[in-house]
KELOVO-764461 format. One line per field, with one value per residue (C-alpha): x, y, z; residue number from 1; residue in three letters. Coordinates in steps of 0.05 Angstrom, whole numbers, plus 5000, padded with zeros to 4 digits. Example, Ala and Ser with C-alpha at 12.3 -4.5 7.8 and 13.67 -1.06 7.14 Angstrom:
2
x [5246|5273] .
y [4910|4979] .
z [5156|5143] .
nr [1|2] .
rest [ALA|SER] .
This chain:
129
x [4929|4897|4917|4875|4915|4899|4934|4924|4920|4934|4947|4971|4947|4993|4968|5029|5024|5043|5095|5138|5200|5191|5245|5224|5196|5149|5175|5240|5271|5209|5163|5091|5031|5032|4994|4997|4958|4892|4900|4848|4793|4805|4762|4796|4789|4819|4879|4889|4894|4944|4987|4993|5009|5061|5095|5088|5075|5009|4937|4887|4813|4795|4756|4720|4752|4790|4802|4833|4889|4919|4994|5032|5071|5121|5100|5040|5008|4960|4954|4884|4900|4840|4861|4827|4831|4851|4860|4914|4889|4947|5018|5084|5114|5169|5186|5173|5156|5177|5184|5256|5232|5166|5156|5107|5115|5089|5053|5109|5167|5134|5173|5240|5228|5233|5156|5123|5100|5031|5026|5017|4974|4929|4924|4913|4860|4825|4829|4876|4930] .
y [4868|4885|4945|4971|4990|5010|5001|5032|4995|5050|5039|5086|5096|5039|4990|4997|4989|5040|5006|5035|4998|5001|5039|5012|4944|4909|4891|4937|4937|4901|4926|4932|4976|5041|5051|5044|5052|5083|5137|5151|5191|5176|5130|5088|5138|5194|5150|5123|5193|5216|5155|5156|5231|5216|5157|5173|5249|5234|5256|5202|5194|5131|5075|5010|4960|4909|4859|4848|4813|4799|4800|4781|4841|4847|4824|4786|4851|4829|4882|4880|4913|4939|4951|4996|5018|5089|5138|5191|5263|5303|5311|5289|5221|5215|5170|5202|5185|5111|5095|5085|5086|5095|5079|5050|4976|4936|4870|4830|4862|4843|4776|4809|4849|4830|4835|4833|4761|4746|4812|4775|4721|4774|4817|4762|4731|4799|4802|4862|4819] .
z [5396|5331|5292|5233|5171|5099|5036|4965|4900|4850|4778|4723|4648|4628|4680|4726|4801|4851|4900|4955|4984|5061|5100|5169|5198|5187|5116|5115|5047|5014|4961|4975|4961|5000|5065|5141|5204|5214|5266|5321|5295|5221|5175|5124|5071|5108|5129|5059|5030|5086|5080|5005|5008|5062|5028|4951|4949|4909|4924|4911|4907|4944|4912|4934|4980|4941|5000|5068|5092|5164|5179|5238|5270|5329|5398|5377|5341|5284|5226|5194|5128|5086|5017|4975|4898|4889|4833|4829|4824|4838|4871|4845|4858|4907|4966|5036|5106|5116|5045|5019|4947|4904|4833|4784|4769|4713|4729|4689|4733|4798|4802|4798|4862|4935|4954|5023|5031|5006|4962|4896|4921|4951|4889|4844|4890|4888|4813|4812|4774] .
nr [1|2|3|4|5|6|7|8|9|10|11|12|13|14|15|16|17|18|19|20|21|22|23|24|25|26|27|28|29|30|31|32|33|34|35|36|37|38|39|40|41|42|43|44|45|46|47|48|49|50|51|52|53|54|55|56|57|58|59|60|61|62|63|64|65|66|67|68|69|70|71|72|73|74|75|76|77|78|79|80|81|82|83|84|85|86|87|88|89|90|91|92|93|94|95|96|97|98|99|100|101|102|103|104|105|106|107|108|109|110|111|112|113|114|115|116|117|118|119|120|121|122|123|124|125|126|127|128|129] .
rest [MET|ARG|VAL|ARG|CYS|VAL|GLY|GLY|ILE|VAL|ARG|ASP|GLY|ASP|GLY|ARG|LEU|LEU|LEU|VAL|ARG|ARG|GLY|ARG|PRO|PRO|GLY|GLU|GLY|LEU|TRP|SER|ILE|PRO|GLY|GLY|ARG|VAL|GLU|PRO|GLY|GLU|ASP|ASP|ALA|ALA|ALA|LEU|VAL|ARG|GLU|LEU|ARG|GLU|GLU|THR|GLY|LEU|ASP|VAL|LEU|VAL|GLY|PRO|LEU|ALA|GLY|THR|VAL|GLU|ARG|PRO|GLY|PRO|GLY|GLY|VAL|VAL|TYR|GLU|ILE|TYR|ASP|TYR|THR|ALA|THR|VAL|CYS|GLY|GLY|THR|LEU|ARG|ALA|GLY|ASP|ASP|ALA|GLU|ASP|ALA|ARG|TRP|VAL|ALA|PRO|ALA|GLU|LEU|ASP|ALA|LEU|PRO|LEU|THR|PRO|GLY|LEU|VAL|ASP|ALA|LEU|SER|GLY|TRP|GLY|VAL|LEU] .
């Protein structure tokens, strides 16, 4: 079974990347860009706005698609993740929903964090890092 998901690549004025530490599987305890499943009736943009608000407390304007990845999930599920750039337009940063923590991270600090597998490679390959 394939599950469509979205992720938000958000930078601040200092070039830091918005990351969340996952509070539930998959990737529990690991840092990643915020996002989640596209719900029935949603398009990618609506799902991304909802997921970022739920996980980070921030409101975003969705930009262009940066890239896509596929990740295995439990029980043979494959997550098809469509990662979009996004810009903060409101809200206050706070961890919520299934995120244990949310913060801005400088690119130089990424290597010191336990990240979801393939995150740096994907972002680098898309020219984000």
